[in-house]
C-alpha positions in Angstrom: -161.0 130.4 -12.0 -158.6 132.6 -13.9 -155.7 131.6 -11.6 -156.5 127.9 -12.2 -156.5 128.5 -16.0 -153.3 130.3 -15.8 -151.7 127.4 -13.7 -152.9 124.9 -16.3 -151.4 127.0 -18.9 -148.0 126.9 -17.2 -148.1 123.2 -16.9 -149.0 123.0 -20.6 -145.9 125.0 -21.4 -143.7 122.8 -19.3 -145.2 119.7 -20.9 -144.7 121.1 -24.4 -141.1 121.8 -23.7 -140.4 118.4 -22.2 -141.9 116.7 -25.1 -140.4 118.8 -27.9 -136.8 119.0 -26.7 -137.0 115.5 -25.0 -137.8 114.1 -28.4 -134.9 115.8 -30.0 -132.6 114.4 -27.3 -134.1 110.9 -27.7 -133.5 111.2 -31.4 -129.9 111.9 -30.7 -129.5 109.1 -28.1 -131.4 106.3 -29.9 -129.7 103.3 -31.4 -128.9 103.4 -35.0 -130.8 101.2 -37.5 -127.6 99.6 -38.5 -126.8 98.3 -35.0 -130.4 96.9 -34.7 -130.1 95.2 -38.1 -126.7 93.7 -37.1 -128.3 92.4 -33.9 -131.2 90.8 -35.8 -128.8 89.2 -38.3 -126.6 87.9 -35.5 -129.6 86.2 -33.9 -130.6 84.6 -37.2 -127.1 83.4 -37.8 -127.0 81.9 -34.4 -130.4 80.2 -35.0 -129.0 78.7 -38.2 -125.9 77.5 -36.4 -128.0 76.1 -33.6 -130.2 74.2 -36.1 -127.0 72.7 -37.7 -125.8 71.9 -34.1 -129.1 70.1 -33.4 -128.8 68.1 -36.6 -125.2 67.1 -35.8 -126.1 66.3 -32.2 -129.1 64.1 -33.3 -126.8 62.1 -35.6 -124.0 61.7 -33.0 -121.4 63.5 -35.0 -120.5 65.9 -32.2 -120.4 63.2 -29.5 -116.9 62.1 -28.6 -118.1 59.3 -26.4 -116.0 56.7 -28.4 -112.7 58.5 -27.9 -113.5 59.3 -24.3 -114.4 55.7 -23.6 -111.2 54.6 -25.4 -109.2 56.9 -23.1 -111.0 55.6 -20.0 -110.6 52.0 -21.1 -106.9 52.5 -21.9 -106.2 54.0 -18.5 -108.2 51.2 -16.7 -106.3 48.6 -18.8 -103.0 50.2 -17.8 -103.9 49.9 -14.2 -105.2 46.3 -14.7 -102.0 45.2 -16.4 -99.9 46.8 -13.7 -101.8 45.0 -11.0 -101.6 41.6 -12.7 -97.9 42.0 -13.5 -97.0 43.1 -10.0 -98.9 40.2 -8.5 -97.3 37.6 -10.7 -93.8 39.1 -10.2 -94.2 39.0 -6.4 -95.6 35.4 -6.4 -92.7 34.3 -8.7 -90.2 35.8 -6.4 -91.8 34.1 -3.4 -92.0 30.9 -5.3 -88.3 31.0 -6.0 -87.6 31.7 -2.3 -89.8 28.7 -1.3 -87.9 26.5 -3.8 -84.6 27.5 -2.3 -85.9 26.8 1.1 -87.3 23.4 0.2 -84.1 22.5 -1.7 -82.0 23.4 1.4 -84.2 21.5 3.8 -84.3 18.3 1.6 -80.5 18.4 1.2 -80.0 18.9 4.9 -82.5 16.2 5.8 -81.0 13.5 3.6 -77.4 14.5 4.3 -78.0 14.2 8.0 -79.2 10.6 7.6 -76.6 9.7 5.0 -79.3 9.0 2.5 -79.7 9.6 -1.2 -82.8 11.2 -2.8 -83.9 7.8 -4.1 -84.2 6.6 -0.5 -87.5 8.4 -0.2 -89.2 5.9 -2.6 -91.2 3.2 -0.8 -90.5 4.8 2.6 -93.7 6.4 3.9 -92.2 7.1 7.4 -89.3 8.9 5.9 -91.6 10.9 3.6 -93.9 11.8 6.4 -90.9 13.0 8.6 -89.6 15.1 5.7 -93.1 16.6 5.1 -93.4 17.4 8.8 -90.2 19.4 8.6 -91.3 21.3 5.4 -94.8 22.3 6.3 -93.8 25.3 8.4 -92.0 26.7 5.3 -95.2 26.3 3.3 -97.3 28.1 6.0 -94.8 30.9 6.2 -94.9 31.3 2.4 -98.7 31.5 2.5 -98.8 34.1 5.3 -96.4 36.4 3.5 -98.0 36.4 0.0 -101.2 37.1 -1.9 -102.1 33.6 -2.7 -104.8 31.0 -1.7 -102.3 28.1 -1.2 -98.8 26.8 -1.5 -97.4 23.4 -2.3 -94.3 21.3 -3.0 -94.1 18.0 -4.9 -91.0 15.7 -4.8 -90.1 13.2 -7.5 -90.7 10.2 -5.2 -93.7 8.0 -4.1 -94.5 6.0 -1.0 -95.5 3.0 -3.1 -93.9 2.3 -6.5 -95.8 -0.9 -7.0 -99.1 0.9 -7.6 -100.3 1.4 -11.1 -100.5 5.1 -10.6 -97.0 5.4 -9.2 -95.7 7.2 -12.3 -98.0 10.1 -11.7 -98.5 10.0 -7.9 -95.8 12.0 -6.1 -95.1 12.7 -2.5 -95.6 16.3 -1.3 -97.7 18.7 0.7 -100.4 21.0 -0.6 -101.9 23.6 1.9 -104.9 25.7 1.1 -107.0 28.3 2.9 -110.6 27.2 3.5 -113.7 29.4 3.7 -112.2 32.5 1.9 -114.6 35.5 2.1 -112.3 38.4 1.3 -109.3 39.4 -0.7 -107.1 39.1 2.4 -106.2 35.5 2.9 -106.4 34.2 6.4 -108.3 31.8 8.6 -108.1 28.0 8.5 -105.2 26.3 6.6 -106.1 22.8 5.5 -104.1 20.0 4.3 -105.2 19.1 0.7 -102.4 16.8 0.0 -99.8 15.2 2.3 -99.4 12.5 4.9 -101.8 12.4 7.8 -99.0 12.1 10.4 -97.3 15.3 9.1 -100.6 17.2 9.0 -101.5 16.2 12.6 -98.1 17.0 14.0 -98.5 20.5 12.6 -102.1 20.9 13.8 -103.7 21.0 10.4 -107.1 19.9 9.4 -107.5 17.5 6.5 -109.3 18.9 3.5 -112.6 17.0 2.8 -111.1 16.0 -0.5 -107.8 15.0 1.0 -105.3 12.6 -0.7 -101.8 11.6 0.5 -100.0 12.4 -2.8 -100.2 14.7 -5.7 -101.4 13.6 -9.1 -98.9 15.2 -11.4 -100.8 14.4 -14.6 -103.3 17.2 -13.4 -100.5 19.8 -13.3 -99.9 21.2 -16.9 -96.2 21.8 -17.4 -95.0 19.5 -14.6 -92.8 17.5 -17.0 -91.5 20.6 -18.6 -90.3 21.9 -15.3 -88.8 18.6 -14.3 -86.9 18.5 -17.6 -85.5 22.1 -17.1 -81.7 22.3 -17.0 -81.1 26.1 -16.8 -79.0 28.1 -14.5 -81.5 30.6 -13.0 -84.7 29.4 -11.3 -86.6 32.3 -12.9 -86.0 30.8 -16.3 -87.7 27.5 -15.3 -90.8 29.1 -13.8 -94.1 28.3 -15.5 -97.7 29.3 -14.9 -100.5 26.9 -15.6 -103.8 27.9 -17.2 -106.9 27.6 -15.1 -107.4 24.0 -14.1 -110.0 22.2 -12.1 -109.0 21.1 -8.6 -109.5 17.3 -8.4 -112.7 16.3 -6.6 -113.8 19.9 -5.8 -116.0 22.6 -7.4 -113.0 25.0 -7.5 -110.5 25.8 -10.2 -107.0 27.2 -9.7 -103.9 28.5 -11.5 -100.6 27.2 -10.2 -97.1 28.7 -10.3 -94.5 25.9 -10.9 -90.9 26.5 -9.8 -88.2 23.8 -10.1 -86.8 22.3 -6.9 -83.1 21.3 -7.3 -80.6 19.4 -5.3 -77.0 20.4 -4.6 -75.8 19.0 -7.9 -78.4 21.1 -9.8 -80.7 18.2 -10.6 -84.4 19.0 -10.6 -86.0 16.9 -7.8 -89.4 18.3 -7.7 -91.7 21.3 -8.2 -93.1 23.9 -5.7 -95.2 27.1 -6.0 -98.2 29.1 -5.2 -101.9 28.6 -5.9 -104.4 31.3 -7.1 -108.0 29.9 -6.8 -110.7 31.4 -9.0 -112.6 32.4 -5.8 -109.6 34.2 -4.4 -108.9 35.9 -7.8 -112.5 37.1 -8.0 -112.4 38.5 -4.5 -109.0 40.2 -5.2 -110.1 41.9 -8.4 -113.5 43.5 -8.0 -115.2 45.4 -10.7 -114.4 49.1 -11.1 -117.5 51.3 -11.4 -117.5 54.1 -13.9 -119.8 56.2 -16.1 -119.8 53.4 -18.7 -120.7 50.7 -16.2 -118.6 48.2 -14.2 -115.2 47.3 -15.7 -114.3 43.6 -15.4 -110.7 42.4 -15.1 -109.5 39.0 -16.3 -106.2 37.2 -17.0 -106.6 34.9 -20.1 -104.4 32.9 -22.5 -104.6 34.0 -26.1 -104.8 32.0 -29.2 -104.5 34.4 -32.1 -107.4 36.9 -31.8 -109.2 34.7 -29.4 -109.2 34.7 -25.6 -109.5 31.2 -24.0 -112.0 31.9 -21.2 -112.3 28.3 -20.2 -108.6 28.6 -19.2 -108.8 32.2 -17.8 -109.0 33.7 -14.4 -111.8 36.1 -14.0 -112.1 38.9 -11.5 -115.5 39.8 -10.1 -118.3 39.6 -12.8 -121.0 41.1 -10.7 -123.8 42.5 -12.8 -122.9 40.5 -15.9 -123.4 37.0 -17.3 -119.7 36.5 -18.1 -118.3 33.2 -16.9 -115.1 31.2 -17.4 -116.2 29.1 -20.3 -115.8 29.0 -24.1 -113.9 31.5 -26.1 -114.0 35.2 -26.6 -113.3 36.8 -30.0 -111.5 40.1 -30.3 -112.0 42.6 -33.0 -109.5 45.5 -32.7 -110.8 49.1 -33.2 -109.5 52.6 -33.3 -110.5 53.7 -29.9 -111.3 50.4 -28.2 -111.5 46.7 -28.9 -114.8 44.7 -29.2 -115.1 41.3 -27.5 -117.7 38.8 -28.4 -118.7 35.9 -26.1 -121.8 33.8 -26.6 -123.5 36.5 -28.7 -122.8 39.0 -25.9 -120.6 42.0 -26.7 -118.2 43.7 -24.4 -115.9 46.7 -25.0 -112.5 47.4 -23.6 -108.8 46.9 -24.0 -106.3 44.1 -23.7 -102.5 43.9 -23.2 -100.0 41.0 -23.3 -98.2 40.7 -19.9 -95.0 38.9 -18.9 -95.7 35.3 -17.7 -94.8 32.0 -19.4 -97.6 29.5 -19.7 -97.1 25.8 -19.8 -99.0 25.5 -23.1 -97.0 28.2 -24.7 -99.9 30.7 -25.2 -99.3 34.4 -24.4 -101.1 35.7 -21.3 -103.3 38.8 -21.7 -104.6 41.2 -19.1 -108.0 42.3 -20.2 -110.4 45.1 -19.1 -114.0 44.8 -20.3 -117.3 46.6 -19.8 -120.7 45.4 -21.2 -121.7 47.1 -24.4 -125.1 48.0 -22.9 -123.4 50.4 -20.4 -121.4 52.1 -23.2 -124.5 52.4 -25.4 -126.5 53.9 -22.5 -123.7 56.5 -22.0 -123.7 57.3 -25.8 -127.5 57.8 -25.8 -127.3 60.0 -22.7 -124.5 62.1 -24.2 -126.4 62.4 -27.5 -129.6 63.3 -25.8 -127.8 65.9 -23.7 -126.3 67.5 -26.9 -129.7 67.3 -28.7 -131.7 68.9 -25.8 -129.1 71.6 -25.4 -129.0 72.4 -29.1 -132.8 72.4 -29.3 -133.1 74.7 -26.3 -130.6 77.0 -27.9 -132.4 77.0 -31.3 -135.7 77.7 -29.7 -134.1 80.5 -27.6 -132.6 82.0 -30.7 -135.8 81.8 -32.7 -137.8 83.5 -29.9 -135.1 86.2 -29.6 -135.0 86.7 -33.4 -138.8 87.0 -33.5 -138.9 89.4 -30.5 -136.1 91.6 -32.0 -137.8 91.6 -35.4 -141.1 92.7 -33.8 -139.3 95.3 -31.7 -137.5 96.5 -34.8 -140.3 96.5 -37.3 -143.0 98.2 -35.2 -141.0 101.3 -34.3 -140.1 101.9 -37.9 -143.7 101.8 -38.9 -144.7 104.1 -36.0 -141.8 106.4 -36.8 -142.8 106.7 -40.5 -146.4 107.4 -39.5 -145.3 110.1 -37.1 -143.0 111.6 -39.7 -145.9 111.9 -42.2 -148.2 113.5 -39.6 -148.2 117.0 -38.2 -148.9 116.0 -34.6 -146.7 117.4 -32.0 -147.3 114.6 -29.4 -145.4 111.9 -31.3 -143.3 109.4 -29.3 -139.7 108.7 -30.1 -139.1 105.2 -31.4 -135.6 104.8 -30.0 -134.2 104.3 -33.6 -131.9 107.3 -34.2 -132.4 107.6 -38.0 -136.2 107.4 -37.8 -136.4 109.9 -34.9 -134.1 112.3 -36.6 -136.2 112.1 -39.8 -139.3 112.8 -37.9 -137.7 115.8 -36.1 -136.5 117.1 -39.5 -139.9 116.8 -41.2 -141.6 118.7 -38.3 -139.0 121.4 -38.3 -139.5 122.0 -42.0 -143.2 122.1 -41.4 -142.7 124.8 -38.8 -140.5 126.8 -41.1 -143.0 126.6 -43.9 -145.8 127.7 -41.5 -144.3 130.3 -39.0 -147.7 131.0 -37.5 -147.7 127.4 -36.3 -144.2 127.6 -34.8 -145.9 127.1 -31.4 -149.1 125.2 -30.7 -152.1 127.5 -30.8 -152.8 127.1 -27.1 -149.2 127.8 -26.1 -149.0 130.8 -28.5 -152.1 132.3 -26.8 -150.6 131.7 -23.3 -147.3 133.4 -24.3 -149.1 136.4 -25.8 -151.2 136.7 -22.6 -148.0 136.5 -20.5 -146.5 139.4 -22.4 -149.5 141.5 -21.9 -149.6 140.9 -18.2 -145.9 141.8 -17.9 -146.9 145.4 -18.5 -148.1 145.5 -15.0 -144.7 144.7 -13.5 -142.8 147.3 -11.5 -139.2 148.3 -12.5 -137.9 146.3 -9.5 -139.9 143.2 -10.5 -138.7 143.7 -14.1 -135.1 143.8 -13.0 -135.5 140.6 -11.0 -137.3 139.0 -14.0 -134.4 139.9 -16.3 -131.9 138.3 -13.9 -134.0 135.1 -14.0 -133.9 135.3 -17.8 -130.2 135.6 -17.7 -130.0 132.3 -15.7 -129.7 133.5 -12.1 -131.5 131.7 -9.4 -133.6 133.0 -6.5 -130.6 132.6 -4.2 -128.5 134.9 -6.4 -130.9 137.9 -6.3 -130.2 139.2 -2.7 -126.5 139.4 -3.5 -127.1 141.1 -6.8 -129.5 143.8 -5.6 -128.4 144.1 -2.0 -131.8 143.2 -0.6 -133.0 140.5 1.8 -134.3 137.0 0.8 -137.7 138.0 2.3 -137.9 141.0 0.0 -137.0 138.8 -3.0 -139.7 136.3 -2.0 -142.2 139.2 -1.8 -141.2 140.4 -5.3 -141.4 136.8 -6.6 -144.9 136.5 -5.2 -145.9 139.6 -7.1 -144.3 138.5 -10.3 -146.0 135.1 -10.2 -149.4 136.7 -9.5 -149.1 139.4 -12.2 -147.8 136.9 -14.8 -150.3 134.1 -13.9 -147.7 131.4 -13.0 -147.6 129.3 -9.9 -143.9 128.5 -9.5 -140.4 129.4 -10.3 -140.2 126.4 -12.6 -143.3 127.5 -14.6 -141.8 131.0 -14.9 -138.5 129.6 -16.2 -140.4 127.4 -18.7 -142.1 130.5 -20.1 -138.8 132.3 -20.3 -137.4 129.4 -22.2 -140.2 129.3 -24.7 -140.0 133.0 -25.2 -136.3 132.8 -25.8 -136.6 130.0 -28.3 -139.3 131.8 -30.3 -137.5 135.2 -30.1 -140.0 137.1 -28.0 -138.0 137.2 -24.7 -137.0 140.9 -25.1 -140.6 141.8 -25.8 -141.4 140.5 -22.4 -138.5 142.2 -20.6 -138.9 145.6 -22.2 -142.7 146.0 -22.2 -144.0 148.7 -19.9 -142.1 151.6 -18.5 -138.6 151.3 -17.2 -138.1 152.7 -13.7 -134.9 152.6 -11.5 -135.0 150.5 -8.4 -135.6 152.4 -5.1 
């Protein structure tokens, strides 16, 4: 029973030392109160900033959707204008090439027969023969271009006696039928031209076929016929969107002068862009703001003339080629209003001379609903992010305040008490204050320098040390000086077995159960100034 009591006493000493000196070390290692205050203030500042961020996000101030959309629309508009300009330039060049071909063939045809141009009037057989010769040139022009048809019209008619002879002109108009993609191909039909010429070239007649062209339905026809310039490019005109007679389709026509060898304009030729082909060629472009629509429209001031415009695909919208569209310019983008429906986008004037003199605009639009949806999504994202950040900062600030305030209260309570088992708070100033108060209390009450239980155990240890032999006392002194068990054989020239035997006697006589417990007692005695009392008690004898 006594041995168990002694072992518990050794453990008590170890526990006491760990607590006492551990608290002093913890007091030195703890964070300062200033750093904790700075952290709390930082969290509160971040919470205030996040609240301001939340307010700005909810009102849309932080959202840059307008400028971002403006950049996207401007980029898309640049691409649209480039596509339209390139297509019109290529078709114009091919139209001029077709004009030169038709002019040369007509000159050769008439010269070979010794006829003048006027000989074509009232001569259906001659007209049919000339058309038969020119149809391959039209087919070749269609195959090598991005168009839905090609035509030529000569200033002559098969019957001058008709009441419509002033507007009815001989010529051939070929068109693709059954277009289903942006790549023309398939069946070529004869929309205008003589039956004989069509059959000799293996062409089917259009279900709305007529032998001659009605020039009154071609805007700018008379302008081209009256042109007297030098370069054909200067006489080229584009028509606005016009209905194709007796069909459900509408087209835009390129008109190029056809001249004879003397430079006189003898007719018109060119290419056709049908609204169906244009729609298939220019599909919508999907983006985060919705589907962008492309259109080519005449402008009258700040108004787009949609009833004369060519529209790309309008899938997903109600937009159609009818009425007018008002333009309101803005800083980042332009606003377009049509039939109480709002679209957003950009427009740009492109080269291309229209018969009616209006400038031609390439336009890129997106329904306002798509833009508004993106604005709401961006605002919601900012708002939720700011709200989450605010909540996080408030929770962190509350947790830090609680973690900061509670240790202060506990530390002050420990500083006021005389208890030795107080726990370090982790706040350096508070722990140092508590250690200081306790040290002053110990100085003012020397008898309480050690806990009563520990003081009793130390006194008993000194009394028991009187039973140690001189050899055991020498080994004990070496331990007090910091040597370990492994050092003793070399110091005293004895075996490890002998050292272990001495240690067993020392532990038994002093009432400790391990080397660590012995070292703990020695440390306590050293700190309270009673170590020499232990080492010198009893009679000194030399080691034998």
